[in-house]
C-alpha positions in Angstrom: -117.5 -14.1 -32.9 -115.9 -13.1 -29.5 -113.2 -15.8 -30.0 -112.3 -14.9 -33.5 -112.9 -11.3 -34.0 -112.8 -9.6 -30.8 -109.9 -11.9 -29.0 -108.4 -13.5 -31.8 -107.7 -17.4 -32.0 -104.7 -19.1 -33.2 -105.9 -22.1 -35.2 -103.4 -24.6 -34.1 -103.5 -27.9 -32.5 -102.1 -28.2 -28.8 -99.1 -30.4 -28.7 -98.5 -33.0 -26.2 -98.5 -31.3 -22.7 -94.9 -33.0 -21.8 -95.4 -32.1 -18.0 -92.6 -31.3 -15.9 -92.8 -30.9 -12.1 -91.0 -30.1 -9.2 -91.5 -29.8 -5.4 -91.6 -26.0 -4.3 -93.5 -25.8 -1.1 -93.9 -28.4 1.7 -96.7 -27.1 3.8 -98.6 -28.7 6.8 -101.7 -28.8 5.0 -100.5 -29.0 1.3 -97.9 -29.5 -0.8 -96.8 -27.2 -3.8 -95.3 -28.1 -7.1 -94.0 -25.9 -9.9 -95.4 -27.2 -13.2 -94.5 -26.4 -16.8 -96.8 -27.6 -20.0 -95.8 -27.3 -23.8 -98.7 -25.6 -25.6 -97.4 -24.9 -29.0 -93.9 -25.0 -30.3 -91.8 -22.6 -28.5 -95.0 -21.6 -26.1 -95.2 -23.1 -22.6 -97.9 -22.8 -19.8 -96.3 -22.5 -16.1 -97.8 -22.5 -12.9 -97.9 -23.7 -9.1 -100.1 -26.6 -8.4 -101.2 -26.9 -4.5 -102.5 -30.7 -3.5 -103.9 -30.8 0.0 -102.0 -33.6 2.1 -105.0 -35.4 3.4 -106.2 -36.5 -0.1 -107.4 -40.1 -0.4 -106.4 -42.3 -3.1 -109.6 -42.6 -4.6 -110.9 -39.2 -4.0 -111.8 -36.4 -6.5 -111.9 -32.9 -5.4 -112.7 -29.4 -6.8 -110.0 -27.1 -8.3 -109.9 -23.3 -7.9 -107.6 -21.9 -10.7 -106.3 -18.4 -8.9 -104.9 -15.8 -11.3 -102.7 -13.0 -10.6 -102.9 -9.4 -11.9 -100.5 -7.3 -13.7 -96.7 -7.9 -13.3 -97.8 -10.6 -10.8 -96.4 -14.2 -10.1 -98.2 -17.4 -8.9 -95.9 -17.2 -5.7 -97.5 -13.7 -4.9 -100.9 -15.7 -4.5 -99.0 -18.2 -2.0 -96.8 -16.6 0.3 -95.8 -13.1 1.5 -99.4 -11.7 2.4 -99.2 -9.6 -0.7 -101.3 -6.4 -0.2 -103.4 -7.3 -3.4 -103.8 -11.0 -2.9 -103.4 -11.8 0.8 -102.2 -15.3 -0.1 -105.6 -16.5 -1.1 -104.4 -19.4 -3.3 -102.6 -20.9 -0.1 -105.9 -20.1 2.1 -108.0 -21.9 -0.6 -105.7 -24.9 -0.3 -106.0 -24.7 3.8 -109.6 -25.2 3.3 -108.9 -28.3 0.9 -109.5 -27.3 -2.4 -106.8 -28.5 -5.1 -105.4 -25.1 -6.5 -103.4 -24.1 -9.4 -102.1 -20.4 -9.9 -100.9 -20.0 -13.5 -98.4 -17.4 -14.8 -100.0 -15.1 -17.3 -98.2 -13.2 -20.2 -98.6 -9.7 -18.8 -95.1 -9.5 -17.2 -92.1 -7.3 -17.8 -93.8 -4.0 -18.7 -93.0 -3.3 -22.5 -91.8 -6.8 -23.3 -95.3 -8.2 -22.9 -96.9 -4.9 -24.5 -94.7 -5.5 -27.5 -96.3 -9.0 -28.0 -99.6 -7.5 -28.2 -98.5 -5.2 -30.5 -97.1 -7.6 -32.6 -100.5 -9.8 -32.2 -102.7 -6.9 -33.4 -101.2 -6.9 -36.9 -102.3 -10.7 -36.9 -105.6 -9.8 -35.5 -104.8 -11.4 -32.4 -104.4 -10.4 -28.9 -102.6 -11.5 -25.5 -105.6 -13.7 -24.8 -105.1 -15.4 -28.1 -102.2 -17.1 -26.4 -103.4 -17.1 -22.7 -106.5 -18.8 -23.7 -104.8 -21.9 -25.3 -102.4 -21.9 -22.3 -105.1 -22.5 -20.0 -107.1 -24.9 -22.2 -103.8 -26.8 -21.9 -103.6 -26.4 -18.2 -107.2 -27.8 -18.0 -106.8 -30.7 -20.1 -103.6 -31.7 -18.1 -105.7 -31.0 -14.7 -108.3 -33.5 -15.7 -105.8 -36.1 -16.2 -104.9 -35.9 -12.4 -106.3 -38.7 -10.7 -107.6 -36.4 -7.7 -109.3 -33.7 -9.7 -112.7 -33.6 -10.4 -113.0 -32.6 -14.2 -116.6 -30.9 -13.6 -115.6 -28.8 -10.5 -112.9 -26.7 -11.9 -113.4 -22.9 -10.9 -111.7 -19.5 -12.1 -111.0 -16.7 -9.5 -108.8 -14.0 -10.7 -107.9 -10.2 -9.3 -107.3 -7.4 -11.5 -105.6 -8.1 -14.8 -106.7 -11.7 -13.6 -110.1 -10.4 -13.4 -109.9 -9.6 -17.0 -109.0 -13.0 -17.5 -112.1 -13.8 -15.7 -114.3 -12.4 -17.9 -112.5 -13.6 -21.2 -111.2 -17.2 -20.6 -114.0 -18.9 -19.0 -116.4 -17.1 -21.7 -114.3 -19.2 -24.1 -113.4 -22.3 -22.2 -116.6 -24.0 -20.9 -114.1 -26.5 -18.9 -114.4 -23.8 -16.2 -117.5 -24.4 -14.3 -117.9 -20.8 -12.7 -115.7 -17.7 -12.7 -115.3 -14.9 -10.3 -113.8 -11.5 -11.2 -112.1 -9.5 -8.6 -111.0 -6.0 -8.5 -111.9 -5.3 -12.3 -115.6 -5.9 -13.1 -116.6 -2.6 -14.9 -118.1 -0.6 -17.7 -115.4 -1.8 -19.8 -116.3 0.0 -22.9 -116.4 3.7 -21.0 -113.4 2.9 -19.2 -111.4 2.3 -22.4 -113.1 4.9 -24.5 -113.8 8.1 -22.3 -111.7 11.0 -22.8 -113.0 12.8 -19.7 -113.1 10.3 -16.8 -109.9 10.2 -14.8 -110.6 6.4 -14.5 -110.2 5.9 -18.3 -107.2 3.9 -19.8 -106.7 6.9 -22.1 -104.6 8.3 -19.1 -102.7 5.2 -18.2 -99.5 3.5 -19.3 -101.8 0.4 -20.5 -101.3 1.1 -24.0 -101.9 -2.7 -24.6 -105.3 -2.9 -23.0 -107.6 -1.7 -26.1 -109.3 -4.6 -28.1 -110.3 -3.9 -31.6 -113.9 -3.3 -32.2 -114.9 -4.1 -28.6 -117.1 -1.1 -28.0 -120.2 -1.8 -30.2 -119.6 -5.6 -29.5 -118.9 -6.8 -25.8 -118.8 -5.0 -22.8 -118.5 -6.9 -19.3 -122.4 -7.6 -19.4 -122.1 -9.3 -22.8 -118.8 -11.4 -21.7 -120.8 -12.5 -18.8 -123.6 -13.5 -20.8 -121.1 -16.0 -22.4 -120.5 -17.5 -19.1 -123.9 -18.0 -18.3 -125.7 -20.3 -17.3 -122.7 -21.0 -15.0 -122.2 -19.4 -11.7 -120.7 -16.2 -12.1 -119.4 -13.7 -9.4 -117.8 -10.2 -8.8 -115.9 -9.0 -5.8 -115.6 -5.3 -5.3 -114.0 -2.9 -2.9 -115.7 0.3 -2.5 -112.3 2.0 -2.4 -111.0 0.2 -5.6 -109.4 2.7 -7.9 -110.6 0.9 -11.1 -114.1 2.7 -11.2 -116.5 4.3 -9.1 -119.3 2.0 -7.5 -122.1 3.2 -9.7 -120.2 2.2 -12.8 -119.5 -1.0 -11.4 -123.2 -1.4 -10.1 -124.7 -0.3 -13.3 -123.0 -2.6 -15.4 -123.5 -5.7 -12.8 -127.3 -4.8 -13.0 -127.2 -6.1 -16.7 -125.6 -9.3 -15.7 -128.1 -9.8 -12.6 -131.1 -9.1 -14.9 -129.9 -11.8 -17.3 -129.6 -14.4 -14.4 -132.5 -13.5 -12.4 -135.2 -12.3 -14.6 -134.3 -13.8 -18.0 -133.2 -17.3 -16.7 -134.4 -17.7 -13.6 -131.4 -18.6 -11.8 -130.5 -15.7 -9.3 -128.7 -17.9 -7.0 -125.9 -18.4 -9.4 -125.0 -14.6 -9.9 -123.6 -12.6 -6.7 -121.6 -9.5 -6.2 -119.9 -8.7 -2.8 -119.2 -5.0 -1.9 -116.8 -4.6 0.9 -115.0 -1.6 2.4 -111.5 -2.0 0.9 -109.3 -1.0 -2.1 -107.9 -3.1 -5.1 -107.6 -6.5 -3.3 -109.1 -9.8 -2.6 -111.6 -9.9 0.4 -111.7 -13.7 0.2 -115.2 -13.8 2.3 -118.2 -14.1 0.1 -116.2 -15.3 -2.6 -114.8 -18.3 -0.6 -118.5 -19.0 0.4 -119.6 -18.8 -3.4 -117.0 -21.3 -4.5 -118.0 -23.8 -1.4 -121.4 -23.5 -2.6 -121.2 -24.0 -6.3 -118.3 -26.6 -5.9 -120.2 -28.5 -3.3 -117.5 -28.5 -0.6 -118.2 -28.3 3.0 
């Protein structure tokens, strides 16, 4: 129901990925490659792959897919110490993880919002396209000899955090998901006409998903990720919502994992003193723990 009625699903077969790569970074600890993959006719997936330089020929390592936010680029996660990302993709590669940073569609302001408006007429959303892009990325990553197909994690910030709630809910090839700087009482944030945090007052007019209110808040999306590990990264001064709203919605997820499923170690939240940004502390520990990486 979430796939077909809320997100929207294009019932189209993926084409052959036809990968094209070129070297983009040469770092002391890793090498970066720009990658394009065919998805549908006239639809591609693009991103940057970071491969550690100390990979052994017979070794398989875990992968972290790192997702940018609104108007972001994969390169913002790798270099420049962007105030929201702090090069967290590069830092994970420094730790020895294989990293892939995809380009999502939410770029170029009204250009992508026009795509959303057209998609609505078909009962679809941006994530109707983003999800098969990620499926093609996952399919391709699994063909790489150094990738452990059972250890591919997702870690996204802001709009990438929205992706962290939706795409891993639909694609169980992701073995865990981390939602940074986005987890929320999503229905309230979309619908309130009195809260200053509401999307009613912002320029993101594409953000609303039809019939979401009575169906899937973020706790319900997280329940589709369960029993896989799930984590929230939350700065106390993040302007997406007040702490109490985030805590109330997270409490429902914690109750599912700890009380109903009996797997409390697979569900965590980190509160840190900071704004709308990657903190990269407890989340890195969470990745090392659940991806079995020392």
